[in-house]
N, C-alpha and C positions, 0 to 999 in steps of 0.2 A: 058193204051193205049191212053186215052183221053188227059193225060198230055203230052205224047210224040207228039201227033198230034198238040196240041196247041203250043208246042215249035217249031215245024217245021214251023208252020204258022207265028210265031214271032221269026225268026232266030236271031234277035238282042238280045234276052233275053238269048240265050243259054250260052254265056260266063259267064254272071253274075250268072246264076243258078249253073253252074258247079263250079264256084269259091266258092259259098256258101256251096256246097256239100263237097268240099275238106276241107274247114275250119272246117266244122262240124265233119269231120273224125278225125281232129287233137285235138279236145277238149276232155278232159277226161270226159266221161259221168258220172263218180261218183262224180264229183265236182258240187255242187249246184250253182245256179246263185249268191247267196249271198257270195260265197267264190271265184268265178272265176275272179272277177274284180281286184284282187291284185295278183301280181306275188309271187310265192313261193320262199322261200330262196334257193339259190344255194349251193351245197356242197362246203365247204371250203371258202365260201364268208365271208368277214369281214363286218359285219353289224353294228359294233359299232364305226363308223366314226363320226367325228364332224359334226354337222348340226346347221343351224340357223332356229329356229322355232318361229314364231310369234314375231320376234325381240329379242328372248332370245337365247343365245348361249348354245348349249348342247355339252359339251366337248367329245372328243374321249376317248374311254376306251382301256386299254391294253388288247387286246383279249387273249393274252397268260396267263394272270392272272385270267381269267374266266375259271373255270373248263369246259371241253368240254361238260359234261353232261348238264350244265346249259346254253349253248349257243343256240341261236335260230336255229332250224333246222327241216327239214321234216323227220319224222320217221314212221315206221310201228307201228300201234297201234290198237290192236284188240278191237273192240267195236261195239255194235249194235246201238249206238246213231247216230242220223241224222247229216249230215254236218252242221256246224255252232254251234254245241254244245260245250260248254267249260267244261272240266273235270279237277278238281284240286285234286291232290294227296298230302296231307300234309306230309305223311310219307316220300316220296321221294323229296319233295319240287319242284314239277314239275307241269306245267299247259299245258294241251293239248287242242288245237283248232282243232276239227275234220274237215277235208277238203274233205274226201271221204271214201269209204269203207276201213276200217282198215288202214287209213292214217290220220296223224295229224301233225300239226306244234307244236313242243315242245318248251316251254320256261322255263327257270329257275325262281324260285320265292322265296320269303321269306314268311313264314306263322306265325300264332300266336304262341307265346311262351306259356309255361306251364300256364294253367289257362285261356287261351284265345282261345283255339281251338273250332271251331264250325264245324258242318257238316249238310248236307241236300241239298235241291235244292232251286234254286232262279232263278229270271229272270232279264235280263238287262233292266232297265227302263229309264236310262239316261246316258249320257256321256258328259264330259266337258274337254275343253282344258285349261291347266294351271289353275286349280281350286283353289278357296279360301279354306283354311283349317281352320275349327273351332273345337278346341278340346272340347270333351264332358266335362261336369262339373265333372264327375267321374274321368276323366283323370287329370283335374286341381287339384282335391283334392289329387290325388296321387303324383302329381308334381306341387306344387304351382308356379314354375317359368313360367308355361304356361299361367298364368292368364293374361299376357299382350296380348295374342291372343284370349281372350274370345269373342271378336267381330269379329274375323276372321283374318287370315294371308293371305295377297294377294298372288296370284300365282307368282312364280319366281323360280330361280335356287336353293334356299334353302328351299322352301316349302316342307313339308313332303309328300305331295301328288304327287309331281313330275310334269311331263309334261302333264299327262292325268289322269282322274279318270272315272271309269266305275261304276255306281251306281246300287246296287242290292236290290231287294225286295223278300221276301219269303212269299207266300200267301197274297200278297198285302201289307205286313208290312215291313217298313224300319227298320232294326235292326242296322243300322249304318255300315254295311260291304261294303267295296269297293275293286275293283281291281284298283290299281293305280301305278304310277311310284314312283321313289325314287332317291334322290341325293346320298343316301348311297348304292351304287351298291355293295359294299363288303359284305353287309348283305344278299345278294342273296345266297340261299342254306342253310339258317339257320332258326331257329324258333326265330324270333326277333320282330315281330309286336304285336299289340294289337288286333289281330283277322283279320285285313285286309290282302289282298294279294298284296304284293309288287312285282314290276317288274322293270327291268332296263328301263330307260327312252326310249331308242331306241326301246325296245321290246314292251312297252305299247303303243307307237305310232303306231307300226305295227299292234298290235291287235285291237286297236281303229279303225284304218282305215278299218278293215275287218268286223266290226260289223255294223248291220243295225238297231238293237234295237229289243228287245223281245226274244233274244237268251236264251236258257236254260243253266243254270250253275249248275253243280253237284259238290259238295264238299264232297269227300270221308271222311271216319272216320280217326281218328289218326292212325289206324292200316292199312289203305289203303283199307278198305272194302266199298262196296256200301252202302250208308246210308239207313236205314229203316224208317227214319223220320227226322224231323228237331230237331237238338240239339243246343241250345243256352246256353253257359256257363254263370253262374252268375259271374259278374265281381268281382274281389277281393276287399274287403273292404279297404279303405285307412288306412294307418298306423295312429294309434292314437298318438297325440302329448303328450309327457310327460309334465305333469303339475308340475312345480317347485314352491313350496311355497315361497312367498317373504320373504326375510330376513329383519327383523326389525333392523335397526342400533342401536347400544348401545350408548347412549349419553356419551360424555367424562366426566370423574369425575372432579368435581370442588373442589380444596383443599382450605378450608377456613383457615384464620389465626387463631391463638389461641385466646380464649376469653379474654376479658379485664374486670377488676374489677374496678369499680369506687370507689375511696377513697377520701372523701372530695371534691367531684366534679371533681377531676382530674382522668382520667382513668389510672389505673396501669396495664400495660401489663404483664401478667404472661407468662414467657418464656416456651416454650414447654419442657416437661420433657425429660431429657436425660436418655436414658436407662441405668440402673445400670449395672456395669461391675463386675462380681464376682472376688474377689481377687484370685490371683494365689496361690494355696496351695503349702507349702514347701514339697519337696520330702521326703517321709518316708523311712528311711534307716533301713532295717531289719538286726539285728546282728545275726551272725551265732550261732547256739545252741552250748553250752559248751559240751566238750567231757565227756562222762559218766565215773565216778570214780568207780573202781572196789570195791565191798563190801569186808570188812576185813574177813579173814578166821575165822571161829568159834573157840573159845578157848575150848580145851577138858577138861572134868571134871574127876579128878583122886582121888583115896583114899589117896594117899601120895603126897608129894611135887613133882612138875614137875622138871624134869632134862632136862635142855636145851629146855624147852617148850614142852617136850614130857613126857607122863606118863611112869614112870619106870615099868618094868615088875613085876608082882606080885610074892612074894616069894613062 
């Protein structure tokens, strides 16, 4: 009643107060102040258009080639986390930015490949535009070609961190994990990174603009479960280089001339011996064996003289 009487005494204030009441009725009460200053994506809106950002051209992307699941959009998402919380599901390769009760903006992401998955909670501690990328020494050991960037690769269209980087700490410790953009937009939806969370450049700029700092980040387990603690995988050891023993070259053989014999002060050169050639043996002709001669028939023994070579019959 006191407010109404005050309004009637100051009639010039009535239109302004009514306007504020009407605007207040149009605001979604579930959206926190930290998320209400950026418009939500509209259904079927193409958000992957070309833009100029800090003097760097971000090319348009063929939206039809980006699976619908991985396109930026507002979705129903059941959660008890406060607005402003970031929830990352490595299993589905999706990042959710909570904007209200059971409502979130969903982005497609790329997560750590086998051996690089991590899970737990973290906080947003810093964010940078077109950041410098410095590969860790472990990464350089795995890929020596990256040694040229050991002092840092300046931000730009080919920089692996893309247009924005959001820096995370867990328990006040920086484990090197980031949410960042990428020029390799076709890697979205895959396990392709070394543990960081990749986003399409247009998407990471959108998320970057919504963050105020200090937001809670929850990274689910590889199976999509709520983490029960912080899990930091041990980085794979670099491949050992094969040590090849050096080959000692064999010196060329030096052929010395035949020795000389000094006779009467004048050297007599002894010619090299010519290898003896065995004489060719005459072919041996083997004569065929003579045919066997039949043995003569034995001469019979008779008491009387033989008749025509046969013993006569006895009388």
